C-alpha positions as CSV (number, residue, x, y, z in Angstrom):
1,X,0.1,-0.1,-0.2
2,X,1.4,3.5,-0.8
3,X,0.0,6.8,-0.1
4,X,1.4,10.6,-0.8
5,X,-0.1,13.3,1.6
6,X,0.2,16.5,0.6
7,X,-0.3,19.8,3.0
8,X,0.4,23.1,1.6
9,X,0.8,26.6,3.5
10,X,0.5,30.1,3.0
11,X,4.0,30.5,4.4
12,X,6.9,28.7,3.6
13,X,8.2,28.9,7.4
14,X,5.3,26.8,8.3
15,X,5.8,24.4,5.5
16,X,9.3,23.7,7.0
17,X,8.5,23.8,10.2
18,X,5.5,21.0,9.7
19,X,8.0,18.9,7.8
20,X,10.4,19.2,10.9
21,X,7.8,18.3,13.1
22,X,6.2,15.0,11.1
23,X,9.9,13.8,10.2
24,X,10.8,13.4,13.6
25,X,8.2,10.7,13.8
26,X,9.5,8.8,10.9
27,X,13.0,8.2,12.4
28,X,11.2,5.1,14.3
29,X,9.5,3.3,11.4
30,X,8.9,-0.8,12.0
31,X,10.1,-3.2,9.1
32,X,7.9,-2.9,6.0
33,X,6.9,0.8,7.0
34,X,8.7,3.5,4.9
35,X,7.6,7.2,5.7
36,X,9.7,10.1,3.8
37,X,9.1,13.4,4.4
38,X,10.0,16.6,2.1
39,X,9.3,20.5,2.2
40,X,9.2,21.2,-1.6
41,X,8.3,25.3,-1.7
42,X,5.5,25.6,0.4
43,X,4.5,22.3,0.3
44,X,5.0,19.4,2.8
45,X,5.2,15.8,0.7
46,X,4.9,12.7,2.6
47,X,5.3,9.3,0.9
48,X,4.3,6.2,2.9
49,X,4.5,3.0,1.7
50,X,3.6,0.0,3.9
51,X,4.1,-3.9,3.2
52,X,1.5,-4.8,6.2
53,X,-2.5,-5.2,6.9
54,X,-5.0,-2.0,6.2
55,X,-5.1,-1.1,9.7
56,X,-1.8,-0.3,10.5
57,X,-1.3,2.0,7.1
58,X,-4.3,4.0,8.1
59,X,-3.4,4.6,11.6
60,X,0.3,5.5,10.3
61,X,-1.8,8.0,7.9
62,X,-3.5,9.0,11.0
63,X,-0.8,9.8,13.2
64,X,1.1,11.7,10.5
65,X,-1.8,14.0,10.1
66,X,-2.0,14.4,14.0
67,X,1.4,15.1,14.1
68,X,1.0,18.2,11.1
69,X,-2.1,19.7,13.4
70,X,-0.4,19.9,16.1
71,X,2.4,21.5,14.8
72,X,-0.1,23.7,13.0
73,X,-1.7,24.4,16.3
74,X,1.8,25.5,18.0
75,X,2.7,27.7,15.2
76,X,-0.9,29.5,15.5
77,X,-0.1,30.0,19.2
78,X,3.1,31.2,18.9
79,X,2.5,33.6,16.2
80,X,-0.5,35.1,18.5
81,X,1.7,35.4,21.3
82,X,4.0,37.5,19.5
83,X,1.1,39.6,18.0
84,X,0.0,40.2,21.4
85,X,3.4,40.6,23.0
86,X,3.9,44.6,23.5
87,X,7.7,45.5,22.2
């Protein structure tokens, strides 16, 4: 099974940050699983290959999207904090 997940952002900085955040999860993949993430322009492109059962594949994609969502929340919170910080 294979999937390509493409997340597009308005800002290159966000794309790089999300790519870095989800790439950390890719380091300890079990045998038969390949997850490769790259930042191309303002897109985060992740290729997932799995040689096993469908539920694990779906769980992997779910984890990827959850990690991306968490990174986006941190980026939003950081921007709001900076906007509210009187200098």
